[in-house]
C-alpha positions in Angstrom: -7.0 4.6 -7.9 -9.0 4.3 -11.1 -8.4 6.5 -14.2 -11.5 7.4 -16.1 -11.0 8.7 -19.6 -13.6 11.2 -20.7 -14.2 14.3 -22.9 -16.1 17.5 -22.3 -16.6 20.6 -24.5 -14.1 23.4 -24.2 -14.6 27.1 -24.6 -15.1 26.9 -28.4 -17.0 23.5 -28.5 -13.9 21.4 -29.1 -13.9 18.1 -27.3 -11.2 18.2 -24.6 -9.5 14.9 -23.6 -9.4 14.4 -19.8 -8.6 11.9 -17.1 -10.6 11.7 -13.9 -8.4 10.1 -11.2 -10.7 8.5 -8.6 -9.7 7.3 -5.1 -10.8 4.1 -3.5 -14.2 4.6 -2.0 -16.3 7.8 -2.1 -14.2 10.9 -2.8 -14.2 13.4 0.0 -13.6 16.3 -2.5 -12.8 17.0 -6.1 -9.8 18.9 -7.5 -9.1 20.5 -10.8 -5.5 20.4 -12.2 -4.1 22.8 -14.9 -0.9 21.6 -16.6 2.1 23.8 -17.6 2.3 25.7 -20.9 2.4 23.3 -23.9 2.6 20.3 -21.6 -0.4 18.0 -21.1 -2.4 16.1 -18.6 0.0 13.1 -18.7 3.3 14.9 -17.8 5.1 13.8 -14.6 4.0 16.6 -12.3 0.3 16.2 -13.2 0.4 12.5 -12.8 2.3 12.4 -9.5 0.2 15.2 -7.9 -3.0 13.5 -9.0 -1.8 10.2 -7.6 -1.0 11.7 -4.2 -4.3 13.5 -3.9 -6.3 10.4 -4.8 -4.4 8.5 -2.1 -5.8 11.1 0.3 -9.4 10.5 -0.9 -9.5 13.5 -3.4 -10.6 12.9 -7.0 -8.7 14.9 -9.6 -9.7 16.0 -13.1 -6.8 16.8 -15.4 -7.2 17.6 -19.1 -5.4 18.7 -22.2 -6.1 22.4 -23.1 -7.5 23.1 -26.5 -5.1 22.1 -29.3 -2.8 20.1 -27.0 -2.4 16.4 -26.4 -5.5 14.4 -27.3 -7.8 17.4 -27.3 -9.4 18.8 -30.4 -8.9 22.3 -31.7 -6.0 24.3 -33.0 -3.3 25.6 -30.6 -2.8 28.6 -32.9 -6.3 29.7 -32.1 -5.8 29.6 -28.3 -4.4 32.1 -25.8 -4.3 32.7 -22.1 -7.9 33.8 -22.0 -9.1 30.6 -23.8 -7.1 28.5 -21.2 -9.0 30.3 -18.4 -12.3 29.6 -20.2 -11.3 25.9 -20.6 -10.7 25.7 -16.8 -14.1 27.2 -16.1 -15.7 24.7 -18.5 -13.9 21.9 -16.8 -15.2 23.1 -13.4 -18.7 23.2 -15.0 -18.3 19.6 -16.1 -17.4 18.4 -12.6 -20.2 20.4 -11.1 -22.7 18.9 -13.5 -21.5 15.3 -13.3 -20.0 14.9 -9.8 -19.4 18.0 -7.6 -17.7 21.3 -8.1 -14.0 21.3 -7.4 -13.0 22.3 -3.9 -9.3 22.4 -4.7 -7.7 24.1 -7.7 -4.1 23.3 -8.6 -2.1 24.9 -11.5 1.5 24.3 -12.8 3.5 27.1 -14.5 1.2 29.2 -16.8 -1.6 26.7 -15.7 -1.2 28.1 -12.2 -1.6 31.7 -13.5 -4.7 30.7 -15.4 -6.1 29.0 -12.3 -5.7 32.2 -10.3 -7.7 34.0 -13.0 -10.3 31.2 -13.2 -10.8 30.9 -9.5 -13.2 33.9 -9.3 -15.6 32.0 -11.5 -15.3 28.7 -9.5 -16.8 29.9 -6.3 -17.1 26.6 -4.6 -13.3 26.1 -4.4 -11.9 26.6 -0.9 -8.2 26.3 -1.7 -5.9 27.2 -4.6 -2.3 26.0 -5.2 0.3 27.2 -7.8 3.5 25.5 -8.8 6.2 27.6 -10.5 3.6 30.1 -11.7 4.5 33.4 -13.3 2.8 36.4 -11.7 1.9 37.9 -15.1 0.6 36.0 -18.2 2.9 38.1 -20.3 5.9 36.3 -18.8 5.3 33.4 -21.3 6.1 35.8 -24.2 9.8 35.4 -23.2 9.7 31.8 -24.4 9.2 33.0 -28.0 12.4 35.0 -28.1 13.0 36.7 -31.4 9.7 35.3 -32.7 7.9 37.9 -30.6 9.3 40.6 -32.8 8.4 38.6 -36.0 4.8 38.5 -34.9 4.8 42.3 -35.0 4.9 42.1 -38.8 3.4 38.6 -39.4 0.1 37.2 -38.2 1.3 33.6 -37.6 4.7 32.0 -37.3 6.1 28.5 -36.5 7.9 28.1 -33.1 9.6 25.3 -31.3 8.6 25.0 -27.6 10.0 22.2 -25.4 11.3 20.5 -28.5 7.9 20.4 -30.2 6.7 22.5 -33.2 3.7 24.9 -32.7 2.1 27.7 -34.7 1.5 30.9 -32.8 -0.5 33.9 -33.9 -0.1 37.5 -33.0 -3.4 37.4 -31.0 -1.7 35.1 -28.5 1.0 37.6 -27.6 -1.6 40.4 -27.6 -3.8 38.5 -25.2 -1.1 37.6 -22.7 0.2 41.2 -22.7 -3.3 42.5 -22.1 -4.3 39.9 -19.4 -3.8 41.2 -15.9 -4.4 39.1 -12.8 -3.3 41.4 -9.9 -7.0 42.0 -9.0 -7.7 38.2 -9.2 -4.9 37.4 -6.7 -5.8 40.3 -4.3 -9.5 39.2 -4.4 -8.9 35.5 -4.2 -10.6 35.2 -0.8 -9.6 31.6 -0.2 -6.6 29.6 1.0 -3.5 29.9 -1.3 -0.4 27.8 -1.5 2.5 29.1 -3.6 5.2 26.6 -4.4 8.3 27.6 -6.4 12.0 26.7 -6.8 14.6 29.4 -6.2 16.6 27.8 -9.0 13.7 28.0 -11.5 15.4 29.1 -14.8 12.1 29.5 -16.6 10.0 31.5 -14.1 12.1 33.4 -11.5 11.4 33.2 -7.8 10.3 36.9 -7.9 7.0 35.8 -9.5 6.3 33.7 -6.4 7.1 36.6 -4.2 4.8 38.9 -6.1 1.9 36.4 -6.0 2.4 35.9 -2.3 2.6 39.6 -1.5 -0.6 40.4 -3.5 -2.6 37.6 -1.9 -4.5 37.9 1.4 -4.3 35.4 4.3 -4.6 32.5 4.6 -1.6 32.0 2.4 1.5 29.7 2.5 4.8 29.5 0.6 6.9 26.4 0.1 10.4 26.6 -1.5 11.1 23.7 -3.9 14.9 23.6 -3.3 16.9 22.1 -6.1 13.8 21.5 -8.3 13.7 22.6 -12.0 10.6 24.3 -13.5 9.1 21.1 -14.9 9.7 19.0 -11.9 11.5 16.4 -14.1 13.1 14.8 -11.0 10.7 12.3 -9.6 11.7 13.1 -6.1 10.8 16.7 -6.6 7.4 15.8 -8.0 6.8 13.5 -5.1 7.7 16.2 -2.6 5.3 18.7 -4.3 2.5 16.1 -4.2 3.1 15.2 -0.5 3.2 18.8 0.7 0.1 19.7 -1.4 -1.9 16.8 -0.1 -1.0 17.6 3.5 -1.8 21.3 3.0 -5.1 20.8 1.2 -6.3 18.4 3.9 -6.4 21.2 6.4 -8.9 23.2 4.4 -10.9 20.3 3.0 -11.4 18.9 6.5 -11.0 21.9 8.7 -14.6 23.2 8.6 -14.3 25.3 5.4 -17.2 23.3 4.1 -20.2 22.1 6.1 -23.2 20.0 5.2 -25.4 23.1 5.6 -23.7 24.5 2.5 -25.8 22.3 0.2 -25.2 19.2 -2.0 -21.9 20.4 -3.5 -20.5 21.0 -0.1 -21.7 17.6 1.1 -19.9 15.9 -1.8 -16.7 17.7 -0.8 -16.9 16.6 2.8 -14.6 13.8 3.9 -15.9 10.3 3.2 -17.0 8.3 6.3 -14.1 6.9 8.2 -13.7 3.1 8.3 -14.7 1.3 11.4 -12.0 1.1 14.1 -9.7 -1.9 13.5 -10.7 -2.3 9.9 -8.0 -1.8 7.2 -8.8 -1.8 3.5 -6.2 -2.3 0.7 -6.9 -2.0 -3.0 -5.0 -1.7 -6.2 -4.9 1.9 -7.6 -4.6 0.8 -11.2 -1.7 3.2 -11.6 1.4 1.2 -11.8 2.0 -2.5 -11.5 2.0 -2.9 -7.7 0.7 0.4 -6.2 -1.9 0.0 -3.5 -3.9 2.5 -1.5 -4.3 1.5 2.2 -7.1 3.0 4.2 -7.6 2.9 8.0 -10.0 5.1 9.9 -9.9 8.4 8.0 -6.2 7.9 6.9 -4.7 6.7 3.6 -1.2 5.9 2.5 0.4 4.2 -0.5 2.3 0.9 -0.7 4.4 -0.3 -3.6 7.5 -2.3 -4.5 10.9 -0.9 -5.4 11.8 -0.5 -9.1 14.3 -3.4 -8.8 11.4 -5.8 -8.7 9.1 -4.0 -11.2 7.4 -1.5 -8.9 7.4 2.3 -9.1 8.7 3.0 -5.6 5.6 5.1 -4.9 5.2 3.9 -1.3 6.5 1.6 1.4 6.9 -2.1 0.7 4.7 -4.6 2.7 7.7 -5.4 4.9 8.4 -1.7 5.4 4.8 -1.4 6.7 5.3 -4.4 8.9 8.4 -3.0 10.5 6.7 0.4 10.8 3.9 -1.1 12.8 6.3 -2.8 15.1 8.5 0.3 15.5 5.5 2.6 16.2 4.1 0.2 18.7 7.5 -0.1 20.4 8.1 3.7 20.9 4.4 4.3 21.9 4.7 1.5 24.6 8.0 3.0 25.9 6.4 6.5 26.1 3.4 5.2 28.0 5.6 3.3 30.5 8.0 6.2 31.0 5.2 8.6 31.7 3.5 6.2 34.1 6.8 5.9 36.0 7.5 9.6 35.5 10.9 8.9 34.1 12.8 11.6 32.2 12.6 10.1 28.7 12.7 13.0 26.3 12.5 11.1 23.1 12.4 7.4 22.0 13.3 6.3 18.5 13.8 2.9 16.9 15.4 1.6 13.7 14.4 -1.8 12.3 15.6 -4.2 9.6 14.1 -7.4 8.3 16.4 -10.2 7.0 16.2 -13.9 6.1 19.0 -15.8 7.9 20.1 -19.4 8.2 18.4 -21.2 11.1 21.7 -22.7 12.1 23.1 -19.2 12.8 20.3 -18.5 15.3 21.3 -20.0 18.7 18.0 -19.3 20.4 15.6 -20.4 17.6 13.5 -23.5 17.7 13.9 -24.0 13.9 17.2 -25.7 13.1 17.1 -26.1 9.3 16.5 -23.8 6.4 16.1 -20.0 6.7 14.1 -18.0 9.2 12.8 -14.4 9.4 14.8 -12.1 11.7 14.0 -8.5 12.7 16.8 -6.4 14.1 15.6 -3.6 16.3 17.8 -0.8 17.8 16.5 1.6 20.4 17.7 5.1 21.1 16.6 6.5 24.4 17.2 10.2 24.8 17.0 11.5 28.4 18.6 11.6 31.8 18.0 7.9 32.5 20.1 5.7 34.8 21.3 2.3 33.8 18.5 0.5 35.6 15.8 2.6 33.8 17.4 1.9 30.4 17.5 -1.8 31.1 13.9 -1.8 32.1 12.8 0.1 29.0 14.7 -2.4 26.9 12.7 -5.1 28.5 9.4 -3.2 28.0 10.1 -2.9 24.3 9.5 -6.7 24.0 6.1 -6.3 25.6 4.5 -4.0 23.0 1.3 -5.6 21.6 2.6 -5.8 18.0 5.7 -7.6 19.2 3.6 -10.1 21.1 1.4 -10.6 18.1 4.4 -11.3 15.8 6.1 -13.7 18.2 2.9 -15.5 19.3 0.6 -17.9 17.5 -1.2 -16.2 14.6 -4.1 -17.6 12.6 -4.9 -15.8 9.3 -8.3 -16.8 7.8 -9.0 -15.7 4.2 -12.4 -15.6 2.7 -13.7 -14.7 -0.8 -16.5 -12.2 -0.8 -19.3 -13.1 -3.1 -19.9 -10.6 -6.0 -23.2 -10.6 -7.8 -21.9 -9.0 -10.9 -18.2 -9.6 -11.2 -16.3 -7.0 -13.3 -15.2 -8.0 -16.8 
């Protein structure tokens, strides 16, 4: 994944700082991400969701709203309506420079703003909210007693998420006057509502109200044990994984066709790699994170934090064991079906170790250390002893097993590059 820093003019002409996260190869779609209230484009939820989407071939534009982060402008001059206008300008930027966003994602008040902005981003086929309030006025609760002070003063200083801001009366007036019921009811595109039942900032009742107002197709995912800001990395990873899987159905499921014009063509899936070809490339996000592509599929690989990685994906040896395990159970399934044996489910667990050669009685190597894979099968079904013994034998005949235990030649070539990157 490559992160491109850029700016574009916001609703009032202020330059808004943004990141365009690009996947390896041609993007099959573009997404627009709206961060939570007073957060920014670089917070954990925004970064993790963007990383997961790019691993699935989706480019993501995330930016700091006016007056926040590295963007120009004064926060005191902004409000809910200006956030909506900034989102529309961000979509305009994508439309003019790449392709209009097919997917819209918003976190907290950013999700509410995205529901309002969606009616002006007509090319989008799917919208997702994360911990979003059902009414913009909900944010006024974060001001506490300050809300009463603004009744007599035009501008006051407040502390939000541990940071100082100046808020004007017009902000509260705007969120109280902004209504999005009609926007939700008339969304007319796929909607995913994600919310934690333990959210102490925005109650789960907001998710229920958004879901009940929306028309199908709509989906709801409970973020059990998560807090509002998704500060636990595992919660952010879960949101990203679910969102990527859900969005893929609508981006690849025929919602867009080449007949819909150049914008639709840009949002269509990139051409799949040739059968048997696997491409691996650094994402540029993290020290070791790689994106792996095969056919029309993509996954992440990484190293654990103990060796300097970010634990964003399986390790190379995890992937090696995964290939052997998948081949094993597939081979068992094909054999059992050919024999019409009652194998209900086959599973396998594997572990890789480095052991002393002298501890291996059936190894040709007698000195030093050797690689050893331990593989344990679980065969569920009404199988007799003879059938189980035969399936144990068949496990060693899977093609990947034979490749790993046979003679392998790996030939590495350096591709010529006319203009090597700096």
